[in-house]
C-alpha positions, 0 to 999 in steps of 0.5 A: 093428891090434894084437892084444891078449891074443888070441895064444892064439886065433890059435894055436888057429885056425892049428892048425885051419887046418893040419888043414884043409890036410891034408883035416880040415875044421872049423867055428869059432864065435867067441863074446863080447859085441858089440864085444869084438874077434871081427871084429878076430881074424877079420881079422887071421887071414885077413890072416895065412893068406890066401896062395897056399895058402888062398883066404879068402872073407869076409862081414859080416851086417848087421840091414839086409840081414836080409830080403834073401834070399841077401844073405850068401851073394851077399857070400861068392861075390862074391870066388869067381870068374865062374864061381863066381858064374854057377853060384851065380846058376843054383842060386839062381835055378833052386830054389824053396822053399816058404815060408821053406824053401830048396829042397834043389836049391839047398841042394846046389847051394850046398854043391857049389860051395864043395866044388869050390872047396875041391878046387882049393885050401883055402878059408877062410871067414869071417862076421862077425855071423852073428846078423844073417845072412838066413834063406836063407843060414843054411840054405845055411851049415848044409847046408854044415857038414854036409858039410865034415868030410873037406874042406879048407873051414875056416868061421869064424863070429863070433857074439854071445852071445844072438843071438836065437831065429832062429838057435838051429837054427844054434848047436844044429846046429853044437854037436853036430858034433865038428868044430865048435869054440867060441872065447869072447872076453872083454873086455880086462884093464886090462893089455889096455886099456894095451897097446891105448892104446900102439898109439895114444897114447905110452906113458907117456900110455896107462899113465896112462889104462889105469886110467881107461879100463878103468873107463869101458869094461869092457875093450870094445876098440872103446869103448877105442879111442874113447877114444884118438881122442878124446884124440888130438883134444883135443891138436890144438887149437892152443894147448891144453895136452894133457889130463892126465886121460881124455877122454870126447867125442863118438867114445866116445858114437857108438861106444857107441851103434853097439854098442847097434845091433849087438845084437838088438832086444830087447837095444836095447830093455832098454838104452833102458829102462835109459837112461830109468830112469836108476838101478838098478831092479827087472829086472821094471819094466825088461822092462815098460818094454822090452817083454820078458819079465823072464827074458829082460830079466835075461839082456840086462842080463847081456849089456850088462854083459858088453859093457862098456857097463853095470856092474851094471845102470847105464851106465858113464859118464853121456855114454853114457846121454845119447847113447842118450836122444839116439838115441831122437829127442825124440818117442820119448824124451819117449814113453818118459819118460812111459810110464816115469813112468806105470808107476811112479806105477801101482806106487806108486813113489817120488815123486822117481823119478816126478819125474825122468821128468816132468821128462825128459819136459818135459810131461805131462797126468796129473792126479796130476803137480802133487802128485808133484812138489810132494811130491818138491820137499819131499823134495829140499829137505829132503835138500839137493837144492836144484836138483832141487827147483827143477826139480820145481816149475817143472815144476809151476808150468807145469802148474798148471790154475787161479789157486789152483793157479798161485799156490800153485805159484809161492809153493812155487817162491819159497820154494825159490828164496829158500832158494838165493838170495834175489835169485831170488825177486824174479821172482815178487814182483809175482804173488805180492803180487797172489795175496796181495791176491786171497786166493789165499794164506794161511797160511805162504805169504802170510807168506813173501811179505811176508817177500820183499817187506820183504827186498827193500825193497817196503815199500808193497806189504808194508805194504798186503798186511799191512793185507788179511790182517790184517782177517780174521786170527784166532788164531795167524794173527794172532799171526804177522801181528803179529809180521810187522808188528812186523819191518816197523815195526822194519825201516822205522820210518816205517811205525810213524808211519802204521800207529800202535802195534799197527795192525791187530793185534787186542788179543788176539793175542799177539806172540812175546816174542823180538819184543817183547823186541828191539823194547824193546832196539833202542830204535827204537820205544816198545813198553813191557811187563813184558818186560826190555829184556835179552831176549837169552837168548830168541834162544838158542833161535831155529833156522836153520829158523824164518821168516826174518822172525822171525830177522831181528828178531835179525839186526837187531842188525847195525843196532846192532852195540853190541848184538853183545856180547850176540848173538856168544855164540850167533851162532857156534853159529848159523852152524855150524847154518846150514852144514848148511842149504841156504842161503847167505843164512845164511851171509852174515847170520851172517858179517856178524855176526861181522864186526861183532863183530870190528870191535867189538873193533877187530880190523880184519883180522878184521873185513875178512876176515868182511866180504868173506866175507859178500859172497862167500856172498850176492850183493849182489842177495841182501842186499836192504835189509841190504846197509847192514850189511856194507857199512858194516863194510866201509867203516869197516875200509877207511877205518881201515886206509888203503885208500881205493881199496876203500872207493871201490869198496864205495860204487859197490856197487848198493844198494836204494834202500829201504835208507836207510829202515831202520836199515841205512841209517843205518849205511851213511850214517854209514860213507860220511860216515867216508869222506869225512872221511877223503878230505878232504871235510867237507862231504859228510860233514856231509850224510850225518850230518845225513841220519841226523838226519832219518831218525831224526826221521822215525822219532820215534826220536832220542835219546841211545840211538840211532845216534849221528850228533851225534858224527859231525857234530861230527867234521865240523864240527871239521874245518870249524873250527865247534867251537862247533856241535860242542860243542853236538851233543856235549853233547846226545849226552852228556846222558842217555847210559846209564851202561853205554854206554862205547863212545859215551862214550868216542867223544863225549868224545874228540871233544868234547876237539877242540872245546876249547883244547890244555890243556883236552883231557888230563883229557876224553881220559883219561877217553875212553881209560878208557871205551873200555878198559873197553869192550873198543874198542881201536881207539877206545882207540888213537885216544883215546891218539893224541889225548892224546899230541897234546895233550900235545905241543901243550902242549910236555909232551914227557914225557907226550907220548912214551910216551902216542904209544908206545902209541897207536902200538902200540894201533893197530899191534894193531888193524892201523889202518895210517891212524892208525899211519902218522900216528903214524910220524915221518919219513914225508913228507906224513903228519902226526903226532898232535901236528901234528893237535893243533896241537903240534910234529912230533916226531922227523923225517927226521933219524933216517935220519942215525944210524948202525947203532950209534946207532940200536940204542943210541938205540931201547933208550933211547927204551924207558926203558933205563938206560945200564948195561942197554943196555951189558949187552944190546949187550956194550958199555962204559957209556962207549960207550953214553954216546958214542953217546947223545951223538951222537943227541941232537945229531943228532935236537937233543934234550936227554935220552932222554925227548925221543927221537922215536918212531921204533919202526917202524924200530927194529922192522925193524931189530930183525928183523935184530938179535938184540940189537934183538929182545931189547930189543923183547921187552918191548913188549906189545900193548895188550889190553884 
């Protein structure tokens, strides 16, 4: 066993031993905190000097043998030889003490035995943990200490700091003798910890772990060795890489507890009190909890700090605290925590501190406990400690002793869980709905229950509870319920038909103006009044700490993302505000709104990233009926970017059945229909679009201002070659369409053109492209240009077709609409061009591969509209060479002039990446930006 940083002490002991050999006996007391290395030093010294010159007698005291008379003395005399052992037995057995005092004959007889042994050969007597020695043995050792000054006896006693009042006489008596030497041992330094670790581990590993080990152990050698053993044990597992950092395992925790059990009872009680409290607390409280005096408690905390177990009154590592708590046993731990909670409550302690003790106890019969737990939950929620708040509320609910308290506790618990993840509140909905119907919940708590029911699609339960509450509500509560009813009818429009306009709400109950303005703006209701339809400025004052049922109205713009043009300016600031609140539902909702805003701009990449982030931030179960919004966005982006497998995966995600009763379901159905069209299932697509029609009719909300299902259905009908039916639907869509709805106008005109003959299409498609550009919809603009180029090609107008298709390709690439871009790229086997889709001839073809590199460079620049002289200057060749290359290009591609050159821009762009001249030629190509 290595002695680290103990060489000076060993040298001092050796010098004292040399004096002893010359007849100058001495007493040495090794002092220091528990497990600081006193035992190791004593044994190492004994091993070093015990030879033919010195006889060593050793013993170790133990708390379990403290009540055994002469137990320590028996250990010492066990190695003294048979003759001396018989003498000791006769002396001890023949002497009689009175009370707790050993008789003088015994004291003199025992001392004479040791002195006689030292006359034969020098004697080294070592006693470890003298603080735990029995009183009889201590008296004999003290008597011997007074008589060994001129003997060849060296008495070495290992003692702990503050080892207890019962040994005060020993310490006092020894300290007055000039031949008594005190040697104090302190914990190891960081370098000492590294050296000790190096005796067990690789030197490099020891060096890397030293700082962390010192911080965890405070330099306690016993604990340092335990860390080394834990690290070694972790490397023995087959197939497991050696850990890169400190390993705090079972051995470390066990050794820490063993250190505590070597302390006096008062120190152990204080250590347990610190473990129960679990935080820095007043010494007076620790003293009362541990059952010791305040001054004594402070001294014992300092002792535990010095031992390396504590640091400034707290356990250095949580595993040690947990091990100490386990050492209590379950009944003892519960009793300590209950006592700590009662003491904290009696002295007016913080509610959170009391709640921690109650939760640790797991049960209590104190009547004040539920109120303290609810108060702590509110405080923890405000500070972002939602997990602790839930623990408080769970216990408060279990302690409730009547129906009213249980209902309130469950409601508070559900609200806290809702803030973390809305799906967690589902388990409470049955009991909460029943509590509302029975009148056990009122006010904000009842409104929250309605909110949960609506969110998770339990609309019938929500409507029943709302009717019951409305029947007796007055004043502000009636106004709140009117707002919830408006939310109900907006989320589930069929309920408006059953309830009637304003049903159940008192005429005098004012509805939040934000509710009214949004109802008018969505057009999903017949609400009318003096409030303007464009009331988005009212939503700018919405905060994320308002009831979500209110704010949900604003987020219902997700049901009609066309309104996000006005929502986006305040969506981002609210998202920033939401980040400061502990509620993933906010993050997901606003991220979904941002995804829709990106989709409306035609930024498919951003829409896909934000839509995926929205689902990552909030689980599918927590989205409730709003799941249709992010899924619809992701479906559209997957279809437009050509990721059919991803789209199929989105369709396989489970959604609530009630979602299809909401505007979010309409979006989902429309997006699913677009997927069916993309994969060649027009009948399935038409079925989805007609379901949208039926729902809107049931909601009495069908019209040109509503979901443009007619455009979607017309698109499916064109795929089925039922153009007359498609034209009829599109004309209905255009009739009464608001003049400012450029987005819907552009789509309707584009699909209306598809129902006409090729020569009739260009005027409509030009108008469609202009309307889409005015709306800022880059994706729809790209589609309109692609159809326009195809119409030109179908009529043989290649002079217009070619530049138009180039513009369409660039716009598609700018949007990341890979499906459309591939359809415009010639030479791609199995991918029809826009012209082919419109019934026109294919442009370009695989012949582009026959061109040489020089011909591709010249042809690419010519296709961009460069003159022969410009091409010659850029490529540093003669005009004659340009003409020769162009002649070969025309021959190989079977075209007559540069205006008939095919659109193989993607191949040219790829080549330009390795050709600086082509890169310069293509640098004039600017993507579409509305």
